C-alpha positions in Angstrom: 86.9 120.4 74.0 90.7 119.8 73.6 91.5 122.6 76.0 89.3 121.0 78.7 90.9 117.6 78.2 94.4 119.0 78.6 93.3 121.0 81.7 91.8 117.8 83.1 95.1 115.9 82.4 97.1 118.7 84.1 94.8 118.5 87.2 95.3 114.7 87.4 99.1 115.1 87.2 98.9 117.7 90.0 96.8 115.5 92.2 99.3 112.6 91.6 102.2 114.8 92.7 100.4 115.9 95.9 99.4 112.3 96.7 103.0 111.1 96.3 104.4 114.1 98.3 101.8 113.9 101.2 103.4 110.9 103.2 106.6 113.1 103.7 104.6 115.1 106.2 102.7 112.3 107.9 105.4 110.4 110.0 105.7 110.6 113.7 109.1 112.2 114.2 111.4 113.6 117.0 113.5 116.7 116.9 115.6 118.5 119.5 114.9 122.1 120.5 118.3 123.4 119.6 120.7 120.4 119.8 121.0 117.0 121.5 124.6 116.7 122.4 126.1 113.5 123.6 126.5 113.3 127.3 124.2 116.2 127.9 120.5 117.0 128.5 118.1 118.3 125.8 114.5 119.1 125.2 113.1 117.0 122.4 109.7 117.2 120.6 107.7 114.3 119.4 105.7 115.5 116.4 102.5 113.5 115.9 100.3 114.3 112.9 96.7 113.1 112.5 96.5 111.0 109.2 92.8 110.2 109.3 89.9 112.2 108.0 87.3 110.6 110.2 89.0 110.0 113.6 91.1 111.8 116.2 94.2 110.7 117.9 93.5 110.2 121.6 96.7 108.4 122.8 100.4 108.5 122.0 102.9 106.1 123.5 106.6 106.5 123.1 108.8 103.6 124.0 112.5 104.4 124.9 115.5 102.3 123.7 116.7 99.7 126.1 120.2 99.5 124.8 120.8 103.2 125.8 118.5 103.8 128.8 117.7 107.4 130.0 117.4 107.9 133.7 115.9 111.4 133.5 112.8 112.1 131.5 110.6 115.0 132.4 107.4 115.8 130.4 106.0 119.3 129.9 102.3 119.7 130.9 100.0 120.0 127.9 96.5 121.3 128.0 94.0 118.6 127.1 96.4 115.7 127.8 97.4 113.6 130.8 100.8 112.1 130.9 102.2 109.0 132.5 106.0 108.1 132.8 106.8 104.4 133.2 110.1 103.2 134.7 111.7 99.8 134.7 114.6 98.2 136.7 117.9 98.1 134.9 119.6 94.8 134.6 122.9 96.7 134.9 122.7 100.0 137.0 124.0 103.2 135.5 126.4 105.7 137.1 125.4 109.2 136.6 127.1 112.2 138.2 128.7 109.9 140.8 125.4 108.2 141.7 124.1 104.7 140.8 120.8 104.6 138.9 118.9 101.3 139.2 115.9 102.3 137.0 115.3 104.2 133.8 112.2 105.3 131.9 110.9 102.7 129.5 107.9 104.6 128.0 105.9 107.8 128.2 102.1 107.8 127.5 99.9 110.8 126.7 96.2 110.3 126.9 93.7 113.0 125.6 91.4 114.4 128.2 89.7 116.5 125.5 89.3 116.3 121.7 92.9 115.0 121.1 94.5 115.6 117.7 91.7 116.2 115.3 91.8 115.6 111.5 94.0 118.2 109.8 96.1 119.0 112.8 99.3 117.8 114.5 100.6 118.0 118.2 104.1 118.3 119.6 104.9 116.4 122.8 107.9 117.9 124.6 110.2 115.9 126.9 113.4 116.9 128.7 115.8 114.0 128.5 119.2 113.0 129.7 121.9 112.3 130.2 122.2 111.4 126.5 124.5 108.5 125.7 128.1 109.1 124.5 128.7 105.9 122.6 126.0 106.2 119.8 125.1 108.7 117.1 121.4 108.3 117.4 118.5 107.0 119.6 115.7 105.0 118.0 112.3 105.2 119.7 109.1 103.3 119.0 105.9 105.2 118.9 102.3 103.9 119.1 99.5 106.2 117.9 95.9 105.3 118.8 92.7 106.8 117.3 89.3 107.2 118.9 87.9 104.7 116.4 90.3 102.1 118.1 92.7 102.0 115.1 96.3 101.6 116.2 99.4 102.7 114.1 102.7 101.4 115.2 105.7 103.6 114.2 108.3 101.0 115.0 110.1 100.0 111.8 113.8 100.8 111.7 115.5 102.5 108.8 117.9 100.0 107.2 121.0 101.4 105.3 120.7 101.5 101.6 117.0 100.7 101.6 113.9 102.9 101.0 112.1 104.3 104.0 109.7 101.9 105.6 106.0 102.5 105.7 105.9 103.2 109.4 109.4 104.4 110.3 110.4 104.7 114.0 111.3 108.2 115.3 115.1 108.7 115.3 116.9 111.3 117.4 120.3 112.3 115.9 122.9 113.1 118.5 125.6 115.8 118.1 129.1 115.8 119.4 129.7 117.7 122.6 131.4 121.1 122.0 135.2 121.5 122.5 134.8 123.4 125.8 133.0 120.3 127.3 129.5 121.8 127.1 126.7 119.4 126.1 124.3 121.8 124.4 122.1 124.7 125.5 118.9 122.7 126.3 120.0 121.0 129.5 117.9 120.8 132.6 118.5 120.0 136.3 120.1 116.6 137.0 118.0 113.7 138.1 114.6 112.4 137.1 111.1 113.7 137.8 107.7 112.9 136.5 106.0 116.2 137.1 108.6 119.0 136.5 108.0 121.4 133.7 110.4 121.3 130.7 112.0 124.5 129.3 110.1 126.4 126.6 110.8 125.7 122.9 113.6 127.7 121.3 112.9 130.1 118.5 115.7 128.6 116.3 114.2 125.2 116.5 110.7 126.5 115.5 112.2 128.5 112.6 114.1 125.4 111.4 111.0 123.2 111.5 109.0 126.0 109.7 111.6 126.4 107.0 111.8 122.7 106.3 108.0 122.5 105.9 108.0 125.7 103.7 110.7 124.3 101.4 108.7 121.0 100.9 105.5 122.9 100.2 107.2 125.2 97.7 108.8 122.2 96.0 105.4 120.6 95.5 103.9 123.9 94.3 106.7 124.2 91.7 106.0 120.8 90.4 102.3 121.5 90.1 103.0 124.8 88.3 105.4 123.1 85.9 102.8 120.5 85.1 100.3 123.3 84.4 102.8 125.0 82.1 103.4 121.8 80.1 99.7 121.4 79.6 99.4 125.1 78.4 102.3 124.6 76.0 100.8 121.6 74.4 97.5 123.5 74.0 99.2 126.5 72.4 101.2 124.3 70.0 98.0 122.5 68.9 96.3 125.9 68.3 99.2 127.0 66.0 99.1 123.8 64.1 95.4 124.1 63.5 95.7 127.7 62.4 
Protein backbone atom coordinates (compact mmCIF):
# COMPACT_ATOMS: atom_id res chain seq x y z
CA UNK A 1 0.00 0.00 0.00
CA UNK A 2 2.85 2.32 0.98
CA UNK A 3 4.71 1.48 -2.22
CA UNK A 4 1.69 2.35 -4.37
CA UNK A 5 1.27 5.67 -2.53
CA UNK A 6 4.90 6.59 -3.14
CA UNK A 7 4.64 5.56 -6.79
CA UNK A 8 1.52 7.72 -7.16
CA UNK A 9 3.35 10.67 -5.57
CA UNK A 10 6.22 10.20 -8.00
CA UNK A 11 3.82 10.15 -10.94
CA UNK A 12 2.19 13.37 -9.74
CA UNK A 13 5.61 15.03 -9.41
CA UNK A 14 6.59 13.91 -12.91
CA UNK A 15 3.31 15.21 -14.35
CA UNK A 16 3.86 18.56 -12.62
CA UNK A 17 7.35 18.84 -14.13
CA UNK A 18 6.02 18.11 -17.62
CA UNK A 19 3.18 20.60 -17.19
CA UNK A 20 5.61 23.34 -16.17
CA UNK A 21 8.03 22.51 -19.00
CA UNK A 22 5.43 22.28 -21.81
CA UNK A 23 4.97 26.05 -22.44
CA UNK A 24 8.66 26.33 -23.44
CA UNK A 25 7.80 24.49 -26.65
CA UNK A 26 4.53 26.27 -27.38
CA UNK A 27 5.46 29.80 -28.43
CA UNK A 28 5.35 31.13 -31.97
CA UNK A 29 9.00 31.91 -32.75
CA UNK A 30 11.25 33.05 -35.60
CA UNK A 31 14.73 31.74 -36.42
CA UNK A 32 17.07 32.37 -39.35
CA UNK A 33 18.30 29.58 -41.59
CA UNK A 34 22.00 30.14 -41.00
CA UNK A 35 22.34 33.73 -39.82
CA UNK A 36 20.56 37.05 -40.23
CA UNK A 37 23.31 39.64 -40.64
CA UNK A 38 22.70 43.37 -40.49
CA UNK A 39 22.44 44.95 -43.91
CA UNK A 40 21.97 41.64 -45.71
CA UNK A 41 19.28 39.22 -46.80
CA UNK A 42 18.24 36.07 -44.94
CA UNK A 43 15.74 33.23 -44.96
CA UNK A 44 13.79 33.07 -41.70
CA UNK A 45 11.32 30.48 -40.44
CA UNK A 46 8.27 31.33 -38.36
CA UNK A 47 7.60 28.22 -36.29
CA UNK A 48 3.93 27.84 -35.29
CA UNK A 49 2.89 25.01 -32.94
CA UNK A 50 -0.71 23.90 -32.40
CA UNK A 51 -1.53 24.30 -28.70
CA UNK A 52 -5.05 22.92 -28.79
CA UNK A 53 -6.28 19.33 -28.52
CA UNK A 54 -9.61 19.92 -30.24
CA UNK A 55 -8.88 22.47 -32.99
CA UNK A 56 -6.51 23.04 -35.92
CA UNK A 57 -4.70 26.24 -36.84
CA UNK A 58 -6.09 27.46 -40.15
CA UNK A 59 -4.54 30.93 -40.41
CA UNK A 60 -1.28 32.60 -39.40
CA UNK A 61 -0.66 36.33 -39.77
CA UNK A 62 2.75 37.93 -39.20
CA UNK A 63 2.92 41.72 -38.87
CA UNK A 64 6.24 43.40 -39.65
CA UNK A 65 7.86 46.15 -37.56
CA UNK A 66 7.09 49.65 -38.78
CA UNK A 67 10.19 51.23 -37.23
CA UNK A 68 12.46 49.09 -39.41
CA UNK A 69 10.50 48.34 -42.61
CA UNK A 70 11.59 45.61 -45.01
CA UNK A 71 11.13 46.27 -48.70
CA UNK A 72 11.81 42.72 -49.87
CA UNK A 73 9.77 39.82 -48.45
CA UNK A 74 9.38 36.66 -50.53
CA UNK A 75 7.34 33.69 -49.23
CA UNK A 76 8.13 30.09 -50.09
CA UNK A 77 5.14 28.13 -51.46
CA UNK A 78 3.76 25.60 -48.98
CA UNK A 79 1.50 22.68 -49.80
CA UNK A 80 -1.89 23.14 -48.16
CA UNK A 81 -1.50 26.90 -47.64
CA UNK A 82 -2.20 30.05 -49.65
CA UNK A 83 -0.17 33.16 -48.89
CA UNK A 84 -0.83 36.88 -49.22
CA UNK A 85 1.78 39.64 -48.89
CA UNK A 86 0.41 43.05 -47.91
CA UNK A 87 2.38 46.25 -48.55
CA UNK A 88 1.86 49.80 -47.29
CA UNK A 89 3.18 53.20 -48.32
CA UNK A 90 6.11 54.49 -46.30
CA UNK A 91 5.90 57.89 -44.68
CA UNK A 92 9.61 58.26 -45.45
CA UNK A 93 10.93 56.43 -48.55
CA UNK A 94 13.94 54.14 -48.17
CA UNK A 95 17.04 54.12 -50.34
CA UNK A 96 18.19 50.60 -51.21
CA UNK A 97 21.00 49.82 -53.66
CA UNK A 98 20.70 53.30 -55.11
CA UNK A 99 16.94 53.09 -55.59
CA UNK A 100 14.18 54.78 -53.62
CA UNK A 101 11.59 52.43 -52.11
CA UNK A 102 8.24 54.04 -51.35
CA UNK A 103 6.47 50.98 -49.89
CA UNK A 104 7.31 48.06 -47.63
CA UNK A 105 5.69 44.83 -46.50
CA UNK A 106 3.43 45.32 -43.49
CA UNK A 107 2.18 41.74 -43.07
CA UNK A 108 2.12 38.25 -44.51
CA UNK A 109 -0.93 36.00 -44.09
CA UNK A 110 -1.04 32.24 -44.59
CA UNK A 111 -4.47 30.59 -44.90
CA UNK A 112 -4.95 26.83 -44.86
CA UNK A 113 -6.44 25.27 -47.98
CA UNK A 114 -6.40 21.84 -46.36
CA UNK A 115 -6.34 20.59 -42.76
CA UNK A 116 -4.00 23.28 -41.46
CA UNK A 117 -1.85 22.56 -38.39
CA UNK A 118 -3.57 19.70 -36.58
CA UNK A 119 -3.30 18.96 -32.83
CA UNK A 120 0.11 17.58 -31.93
CA UNK A 121 1.90 19.18 -34.91
CA UNK A 122 3.75 22.38 -35.84
CA UNK A 123 4.45 24.14 -39.14
CA UNK A 124 7.33 26.31 -40.34
CA UNK A 125 6.55 29.26 -42.59
CA UNK A 126 9.71 30.38 -44.49
CA UNK A 127 10.31 33.91 -45.75
CA UNK A 128 13.23 35.50 -47.56
CA UNK A 129 13.64 39.01 -46.12
CA UNK A 130 15.91 42.02 -46.60
CA UNK A 131 17.66 44.19 -46.59
CA UNK A 132 17.92 43.83 -42.82
CA UNK A 133 18.45 47.06 -40.85
CA UNK A 134 21.92 48.01 -39.65
CA UNK A 135 20.88 50.21 -36.73
CA UNK A 136 19.24 47.61 -34.45
CA UNK A 137 20.13 44.26 -32.89
CA UNK A 138 16.71 42.67 -33.32
CA UNK A 139 13.39 42.80 -35.13
CA UNK A 140 10.16 42.27 -33.19
CA UNK A 141 7.22 40.82 -35.10
CA UNK A 142 3.59 40.37 -34.06
CA UNK A 143 1.93 37.07 -34.94
CA UNK A 144 -1.78 36.22 -34.86
CA UNK A 145 -2.77 32.55 -34.79
CA UNK A 146 -6.34 31.58 -35.67
CA UNK A 147 -7.95 28.19 -35.03
CA UNK A 148 -10.80 26.61 -36.94
CA UNK A 149 -13.05 26.97 -33.86
CA UNK A 150 -12.68 30.79 -34.28
CA UNK A 151 -10.27 31.14 -31.34
CA UNK A 152 -7.56 33.77 -31.90
CA UNK A 153 -4.22 33.87 -30.05
CA UNK A 154 -2.21 37.08 -30.35
CA UNK A 155 1.56 36.63 -29.97
CA UNK A 156 2.25 40.34 -29.58
CA UNK A 157 3.64 40.96 -26.08
CA UNK A 158 7.20 42.41 -25.99
CA UNK A 159 9.83 41.01 -23.66
CA UNK A 160 10.81 43.65 -21.10
CA UNK A 161 14.32 43.66 -19.67
CA UNK A 162 14.57 42.15 -16.19
CA UNK A 163 11.05 40.73 -16.27
CA UNK A 164 9.65 37.24 -16.76
CA UNK A 165 8.64 36.13 -20.23
CA UNK A 166 5.08 37.27 -21.05
CA UNK A 167 2.29 34.76 -21.59
CA UNK A 168 2.08 35.45 -25.34
CA UNK A 169 5.53 36.75 -26.36
CA UNK A 170 6.08 38.31 -29.77
CA UNK A 171 8.53 36.52 -32.09
CA UNK A 172 11.96 38.20 -32.03
CA UNK A 173 14.63 37.86 -34.73
CA UNK A 174 18.16 38.48 -33.43
CA UNK A 175 20.48 40.12 -35.97
CA UNK A 176 24.18 39.36 -36.19
CA UNK A 177 26.98 41.71 -37.19
CA UNK A 178 28.13 41.71 -40.80
CA UNK A 179 31.40 39.82 -41.31
CA UNK A 180 34.71 41.68 -41.56
CA UNK A 181 34.90 41.13 -45.33
CA UNK A 182 31.63 43.00 -45.77
CA UNK A 183 29.47 39.95 -46.47
CA UNK A 184 26.04 39.90 -44.91
CA UNK A 185 25.45 36.21 -44.36
CA UNK A 186 25.01 33.20 -46.62
CA UNK A 187 21.22 33.15 -46.86
CA UNK A 188 20.87 36.15 -49.18
CA UNK A 189 18.58 36.29 -52.20
CA UNK A 190 18.16 38.46 -55.27
CA UNK A 191 17.62 42.13 -54.54
CA UNK A 192 14.17 43.63 -54.72
CA UNK A 193 10.73 42.52 -53.63
CA UNK A 194 8.46 39.84 -55.08
CA UNK A 195 5.32 38.15 -53.82
CA UNK A 196 5.61 34.93 -55.79
CA UNK A 197 9.32 34.00 -55.87
CA UNK A 198 10.49 30.82 -54.19
CA UNK A 199 12.83 31.22 -51.19
CA UNK A 200 16.02 29.10 -50.89
CA UNK A 201 15.82 25.70 -49.20
CA UNK A 202 16.50 25.35 -45.47
CA UNK A 203 20.12 24.85 -44.43
CA UNK A 204 21.21 21.65 -42.71
CA UNK A 205 22.97 23.55 -39.93
CA UNK A 206 19.81 25.44 -38.96
CA UNK A 207 17.78 22.23 -38.84
CA UNK A 208 20.46 20.56 -36.73
CA UNK A 209 20.56 23.48 -34.29
CA UNK A 210 16.79 23.44 -33.89
CA UNK A 211 16.82 19.68 -33.37
CA UNK A 212 19.65 19.88 -30.83
CA UNK A 213 17.85 22.57 -28.83
CA UNK A 214 14.65 20.55 -28.68
CA UNK A 215 16.54 17.36 -27.77
CA UNK A 216 18.37 19.13 -24.94
CA UNK A 217 15.09 20.37 -23.47
CA UNK A 218 13.48 16.96 -23.70
CA UNK A 219 16.48 15.28 -22.07
CA UNK A 220 16.38 17.87 -19.29
CA UNK A 221 12.73 17.09 -18.56
CA UNK A 222 13.40 13.35 -18.68
CA UNK A 223 16.28 13.77 -16.23
CA UNK A 224 14.07 15.58 -13.75
CA UNK A 225 11.38 12.90 -14.04
CA UNK A 226 13.92 10.11 -13.52
CA UNK A 227 15.31 11.98 -10.52
CA UNK A 228 11.84 12.23 -8.99
CA UNK A 229 11.32 8.51 -9.50
CA UNK A 230 14.69 7.83 -7.84
CA UNK A 231 13.74 9.87 -4.78
CA UNK A 232 10.48 7.95 -4.47
CA UNK A 233 12.36 4.62 -4.70
CA UNK A 234 14.86 5.75 -2.07
CA UNK A 235 12.11 6.68 0.35
CA UNK A 236 10.44 3.30 -0.19
CA UNK A 237 13.71 1.41 0.37
CA UNK A 238 14.42 3.37 3.56
CA UNK A 239 11.00 2.57 4.96
CA UNK A 240 11.46 -1.12 4.21
CA UNK A 241 14.79 -1.20 6.09
CA UNK A 242 13.22 0.63 9.05
CA UNK A 243 10.32 -1.81 9.22
CA UNK A 244 12.72 -4.78 8.99
